[in-house]
C-alpha positions as CSV (number, residue, x, y, z in Angstrom):
1,M,-12.1,-30.1,-12.9
2,G,-12.3,-27.2,-10.5
3,K,-15.6,-25.9,-9.2
4,Y,-14.8,-22.2,-9.9
5,Q,-17.7,-20.2,-11.1
6,S,-17.5,-16.5,-12.1
7,P,-19.2,-14.1,-9.7
8,L,-21.3,-12.7,-12.5
9,L,-22.7,-16.1,-13.3
10,Q,-23.6,-17.1,-9.7
11,K,-27.3,-17.1,-8.8
12,G,-28.6,-15.9,-5.5
13,K,-27.4,-12.9,-3.7
14,D,-25.2,-11.4,-6.4
15,M,-26.7,-9.2,-9.2
16,G,-27.1,-11.0,-12.5
17,I,-25.6,-9.9,-15.8
18,I,-28.8,-8.5,-17.1
19,A,-29.4,-6.4,-14.0
20,F,-25.8,-5.3,-14.2
21,I,-26.3,-4.1,-17.8
22,I,-29.5,-2.3,-16.8
23,L,-27.7,-0.7,-13.9
24,G,-24.9,0.5,-16.2
25,L,-27.4,1.9,-18.8
26,L,-29.2,3.8,-16.1
27,A,-26.0,5.0,-14.5
28,G,-24.8,6.3,-17.9
29,A,-28.0,8.2,-18.4
30,I,-27.7,9.7,-14.9
31,A,-24.1,10.6,-15.5
32,K,-25.0,12.3,-18.8
33,A,-27.8,14.2,-17.1
34,L,-25.4,15.4,-14.3
35,M,-22.6,16.5,-16.6
36,P,-23.2,20.0,-18.1
37,G,-22.7,20.6,-21.8
38,D,-23.1,18.6,-24.9
39,D,-21.7,15.2,-25.4
40,P,-19.8,14.2,-28.6
41,G,-21.6,10.9,-28.6
42,G,-25.2,9.8,-28.6
43,W,-27.2,7.6,-26.4
44,I,-25.4,4.4,-27.6
45,V,-22.1,5.8,-26.5
46,T,-23.6,6.9,-23.2
47,A,-24.9,3.3,-22.7
48,I,-21.5,1.8,-23.4
49,I,-19.8,4.3,-21.1
50,G,-22.4,3.6,-18.4
51,V,-21.8,-0.2,-18.5
52,A,-18.0,0.3,-18.6
53,G,-18.3,2.9,-15.8
54,A,-20.2,0.5,-13.6
55,L,-17.4,-2.0,-14.1
56,L,-14.8,0.6,-13.3
57,G,-16.6,1.9,-10.3
58,G,-17.1,-1.6,-8.9
59,F,-13.4,-2.5,-9.5
60,L,-12.1,0.7,-7.9
61,A,-14.4,0.3,-4.9
62,G,-13.1,-3.2,-4.4
63,A,-9.5,-2.3,-4.9
64,L,-9.4,0.9,-2.8
65,F,-11.9,0.0,0.0
66,G,-12.1,-3.8,-0.1
67,A,-15.8,-3.4,-0.7
68,D,-18.1,-5.5,-2.9
69,P,-20.6,-2.8,-4.0
70,M,-22.1,-4.8,-6.9
71,D,-24.1,-7.1,-4.7
72,E,-27.7,-6.1,-5.2
73,F,-29.5,-4.0,-7.8
74,F,-31.4,-1.8,-5.2
75,D,-28.3,-1.2,-3.0
76,I,-27.2,2.4,-2.8
77,S,-23.5,1.5,-3.0
78,S,-24.1,-0.2,-6.3
79,W,-25.7,2.9,-7.8
80,L,-23.1,5.3,-6.4
81,T,-20.2,3.3,-7.7
82,A,-21.8,2.9,-11.1
83,I,-22.7,6.6,-11.4
84,V,-19.2,7.8,-10.2
85,G,-17.5,5.3,-12.6
86,S,-19.7,6.5,-15.5
87,I,-18.9,10.2,-14.7
88,V,-15.2,9.5,-14.7
89,L,-15.4,7.7,-18.0
90,L,-17.6,10.4,-19.5
91,V,-15.1,13.0,-18.5
92,I,-12.2,11.0,-20.1
93,Y,-14.3,10.4,-23.2
94,R,-15.0,14.1,-23.6
95,L,-11.3,15.0,-23.2
96,V,-10.2,12.4,-25.7
97,V,-12.8,13.3,-28.4
98,D,-12.2,17.0,-27.9
99,R,-8.5,16.7,-28.3
100,R,-8.9,14.5,-31.4
101,G,-10.6,17.4,-33.2
102,G,-14.2,16.7,-32.3
103,R,-14.8,20.1,-30.7
104,A,-12.9,22.7,-28.8
105,L,-13.2,22.6,-25.0
106,Q,-15.5,25.4,-23.7
107,T,-14.9,27.0,-20.4
């Protein structure tokens, strides 16, 4: 059997899964606070978008810059990538819901 272990399950220098979820929840709340206007979803949707945005931000930072920003919970690069990823997903979510008939886009 191989000795491969997922980076999310390693203990030590990498952020644990619970810390990663907390980071995503906080990043989603910050993204919602930074984005003007009303959101079609509540706080549960914001939390899901925050966790998914943290994943997206970490993936994009790794793919585009060769960086590993999700190392530590209190590292500024972890927070920036999670918040930027959350904002991107929040914008996409608003566009999809608004086009589906949720609300008209306001300019």
